[in-house]
C-alpha positions in Angstrom: 0.0 0.0 0.0 2.8 2.4 0.9 4.4 1.6 -2.5 1.2 2.5 -4.3 0.9 5.8 -2.4 4.5 6.6 -3.3 3.9 5.9 -7.0 0.7 8.0 -7.0 2.5 10.9 -5.4 5.4 10.7 -7.9 2.9 10.7 -10.8 1.0 13.7 -9.4 4.3 15.6 -8.7 5.6 14.9 -12.3 2.3 16.1 -13.7 2.4 19.3 -11.6 6.0 20.0 -12.6 5.1 19.5 -16.3 2.1 21.8 -15.9 4.2 24.5 -14.3 6.9 24.3 -17.0 4.3 24.4 -19.7 2.6 27.4 -18.1 6.0 29.1 -17.8 6.8 28.6 -21.5 3.3 29.7 -22.4 4.1 33.0 -20.8 6.9 33.7 -23.2 6.1 35.5 -26.4 7.3 34.6 -29.9 10.1 36.9 -31.1 10.7 38.3 -34.5 13.6 40.5 -35.6 14.2 42.8 -38.5 17.7 44.2 -39.0 19.3 46.8 -41.3 23.1 47.3 -41.4 26.0 49.0 -43.1 29.0 46.7 -43.7 32.6 46.6 -44.8 34.0 43.5 -46.6 37.6 42.5 -46.7 38.8 39.8 -49.2 40.8 37.1 -47.4 43.2 34.3 -48.3 43.3 33.6 -52.1 40.7 36.2 -52.8 42.9 38.9 -51.2 45.7 37.9 -53.6 43.5 38.6 -56.6 41.1 41.3 -55.4 43.0 44.2 -53.7 39.9 46.4 -53.2 38.0 46.2 -49.9 34.2 46.7 -50.2 31.5 48.8 -48.6 27.8 48.1 -48.7 24.5 47.4 -46.8 22.2 44.5 -46.0 19.3 43.3 -43.9 18.1 40.3 -41.9 14.8 38.7 -41.0 14.7 36.2 -38.1 12.0 34.1 -36.5 12.3 32.4 -33.1 12.2 28.6 -33.7 10.3 27.8 -30.5 8.8 29.9 -27.7 11.3 30.2 -24.8 14.2 28.7 -26.8 17.3 30.7 -27.7 17.3 29.6 -31.4 16.3 31.8 -34.4 16.2 31.0 -38.1 16.0 33.5 -41.0 17.4 35.0 -44.1 20.1 37.6 -44.8 20.7 39.5 -48.0 23.4 42.1 -48.6 25.3 44.1 -51.3 29.1 44.8 -51.4 30.5 47.4 -53.8 34.2 46.5 -54.5 35.5 48.6 -57.4 34.5 51.3 -59.9 36.0 53.0 -62.9 34.4 55.7 -65.1 35.0 57.6 -68.3 33.3 60.9 -69.4 32.9 61.9 -73.1 30.9 64.3 -75.2 29.0 63.5 -78.4 28.1 66.3 -80.8 25.0 65.7 -83.1 23.4 68.3 -85.3 25.3 71.0 -83.4 24.0 69.8 -80.1 26.5 68.4 -77.5 25.5 65.6 -75.1 27.6 64.7 -72.1 27.8 61.0 -71.2 29.4 59.0 -68.4 30.4 55.3 -68.8 30.6 53.6 -65.4 31.8 50.1 -64.7 31.1 48.6 -61.2 32.3 45.3 -59.6 29.9 44.1 -56.9 29.0 41.1 -54.8 25.4 40.2 -53.9 25.1 37.7 -51.0 22.2 35.7 -49.8 22.4 33.3 -46.8 20.1 31.2 -44.7 20.9 32.0 -41.0 20.7 30.0 -37.8 21.3 32.1 -34.7 21.9 31.0 -31.1 21.0 33.9 -28.8 21.1 32.9 -25.1 18.7 34.2 -22.5 19.9 37.2 -20.6 18.4 40.1 -18.7 21.4 42.3 -19.4 21.3 45.3 -21.7 24.0 43.5 -23.8 23.0 40.3 -25.6 25.7 38.2 -27.4 24.8 35.8 -30.2 26.5 33.3 -32.6 25.4 32.6 -36.2 25.8 29.8 -38.7 25.3 30.8 -42.4 25.0 29.0 -45.7 24.1 30.4 -49.1 25.5 32.0 -52.2 27.7 34.8 -53.4 27.1 36.4 -56.8 30.1 38.3 -58.2 29.3 40.5 -61.2 30.6 43.4 -63.1 28.1 45.8 -64.8 28.6 48.8 -67.1 26.1 51.6 -67.5 26.0 54.4 -70.1 24.6 57.5 -68.3 23.3 60.7 -70.1 24.5 63.5 -67.8 22.6 66.2 -69.7 19.3 64.9 -68.4 17.9 66.1 -65.0 17.9 63.7 -63.3 20.6 61.7 -65.1 19.3 58.9 -67.3 20.7 55.4 -67.8 20.7 55.0 -71.5 22.1 51.5 -71.6 23.3 48.9 -69.0 25.0 45.6 -69.6 26.4 42.8 -67.3 30.0 42.1 -68.5 30.6 39.1 -66.3 28.6 37.2 -63.6 29.4 34.1 -61.6 28.0 32.4 -58.5 29.8 30.6 -55.7 28.6 28.5 -52.8 29.1 30.4 -49.5 29.0 29.5 -45.8 30.5 30.7 -42.6 30.2 31.7 -38.9 29.5 35.0 -37.2 29.4 36.5 -33.7 27.7 39.6 -32.6 26.5 41.8 -29.8 23.1 43.5 -29.5 22.8 46.6 -27.2 19.4 47.8 -25.9 18.5 51.3 -27.1 14.8 51.4 -26.2 12.2 49.0 -24.7 9.0 49.8 -26.6 9.4 49.2 -29.4 12.5 47.2 -28.6 15.4 48.7 -30.6 18.9 47.3 -30.4 22.3 48.5 -31.8 23.8 45.5 -33.5 27.5 44.8 -34.1 28.6 41.6 -35.9 31.7 40.1 -37.4 31.3 37.2 -39.9 33.9 35.1 -41.7 32.5 33.7 -45.0 34.6 31.2 -47.0 33.4 30.4 -50.5 34.0 28.3 -53.5 35.8 29.5 -56.6 34.2 32.1 -58.9 35.2 34.0 -62.0 35.2 37.8 -61.7 36.8 41.0 -63.0 39.7 42.5 -61.0 41.8 45.6 -61.6 44.8 45.1 -63.9 48.3 45.9 -62.6 49.1 47.4 -66.0 45.8 49.4 -66.5 46.0 51.9 -69.4 46.3 55.6 -68.6 44.3 57.6 -69.8 41.3 55.3 -69.8 39.0 55.3 -72.9 36.8 52.4 -71.8 36.4 51.6 -68.1 36.3 47.9 -68.8 39.9 48.1 -70.1 41.3 48.5 -66.5 39.9 45.1 -65.5 40.8 41.6 -66.3 39.1 38.3 -65.7 40.4 36.0 -63.0 39.3 33.2 -60.7 39.8 32.3 -57.0 38.0 31.2 -53.8 35.8 34.0 -52.4 36.6 34.2 -48.7 35.4 37.5 -47.0 35.7 39.0 -43.5 32.6 41.1 -42.9 32.2 43.8 -40.2 28.6 45.0 -39.8 27.1 47.8 -37.8 23.3 48.2 -37.7 20.0 48.5 -35.9 17.7 45.6 -35.0 13.9 46.0 -34.3 12.7 43.2 -32.1 9.0 42.5 -32.2 6.8 40.1 -30.1 3.2 39.5 -29.1 3.8 41.1 -25.7 5.0 44.3 -27.5 1.7 44.6 -29.3 -0.1 44.0 -26.0 2.3 46.3 -24.2 3.1 43.6 -21.7 6.5 43.0 -20.1 8.4 39.8 -20.8 9.2 37.5 -17.9 12.4 38.2 -16.0 15.5 36.7 -17.6 14.1 37.0 -21.1 15.6 38.5 -24.2 
């Protein structure tokens, strides 16, 4: 009989603990994050040997919490990196009318990655996190013919001179710093290292002509791995159900 009582009490206790845990997790809201950032990109390893120009650009992220009360987020990140540019101005005279044109060649990288983030629970005003990324880098060079006599200037013609895509992956680490509570706005600093497979692209020639008569003449085609070190500074807007209800999250939350 005593054994039966003990078993019954154990079952009741386990059910009570499960109910308490479930009620605790039910009190947590779902979190959703939107991020916009400026970034600098630095070619690394074999890429640095072929591409001497560092890049500047911008990007954004969209992240969903995988499960209420858990420190895992999943989402997407897209960004642009502008590496190099060359331009040439010239004037065309037709029927006594002169028209000023500008020929501009840009080398760029577009990056799209799936993102898995581990962001541990903390009640501090600083929140560290770690990222895993997998996706693609698209390296391309594009030339535009711009009519400078128009107001605003008009792109008369545009052509992609070379484009290639490389598989990309990597790791990142960052720190979010609270700026406001409602809505929750955080300063966001992140460093990411993104190795990548080989791709063909245009890079600046060592013996580039001077003066330049065609911007594309200063570039030559090459191929290499596409490793990048990214430094990003941005702002993250964190939304949740409790934000819309103007409720506070439980202590020890995000």
